[in-house]
N, C-alpha and C positions, 0 to 999 in steps of 0.2 A: 492611506498611513499611512509614511511608508517608513521603515524602520532607515537608523542612523548608521552612517558607514560605519559606526565600528562590530555594533551587534551585528549587521549585512559581514562584514568579513570574518569574523571571529564564528559566524553559525556556520562561515563555506566554506572556516578552514579546515588544512587536510585532517588534525590531530581528529577537530569535531566530527567529520566526514565518517573516520574511522572507527567512533565512535557511535556514530549513529546506525551503522553499517551492522554493525558486535550488536548493538540492543533493538534492532529491526528483527537479525538473526536468534535472539532469545524469544524474544516474541512469540516467532514462529512456532521456533518452539515449544512454548508454552501453551500455546496454544488448544493442539487439539489436547493433551494434559490437562492444561484446567475441563476443555471442553466434554470428562466422558463424570465431572461431578454435575450431581442433579443439581440445576439450576433453574429461576425461574427466565434469564434473559440467556442469551447463548454467548455469553463472552469468551469466549471460545474462543470463537467464529469475530470477534469485535477484536481479537488480539493478535488476531493469527494476520487482520485485513490489514492493523495500525504497522507491521512490524513488516506486513509485504510492500509496503509503503512504501516507509525505512527505503528497506534492501533497495526496491524498485529507482530510487534516489537517490544511492549514494552508490548501485554498482553498475560501473555500463555491462559487465555480462549476464549481469541478470536482467539487467531491459538488453538486451539482447535475444536472449534466451522468454524471453514475455512477450517477445516479438512471434519468437519462431512456435509459440509457444497460438497466439493468438491467430495466428495466418494453419492453424492445423484444425483447430476449433472454433469459428467463429463464431458460432451462437452463444460458448459458454463466454465469451471473450466479452462477448455485450455484457451480459451483469457484474462480471470484475470491473471490465473500465465505467459504467456505474457507480462502485461501488469505492474505484479510487474518485472519483471526480469530484474538487471542492460543491459542496453544499450552496451550493448558487449558481450551478450550472449544469446541475440537474438537470430533466425533462424526463420523467419515469413513461409520457406517453414515448420513445424515444423508443425504448426497451421491445417494445411489439408491435412496430414498424420497420423493424427490422433498420433503423438510419443508424 
């Protein structure tokens, strides 16, 4: 199901991109702070991951830094890429095969 053109243009507009970038940065900053609170779920890690996805989606500078980091630490990058994928395209066996 595709989004209507109006909503698609609104989501990708410059003010909305900046807003998503700011929200992503706030979530990344709040993740470690909330992570120190004892909870049954890793809420801080989840918030950090959502914030990272928003920042990588809306910042060319952050994407370039992320690609450099992936080249430097390929093993850690596999786990990060797995977490940033859409749910339907995840294959958990690919983590251990090295692909």
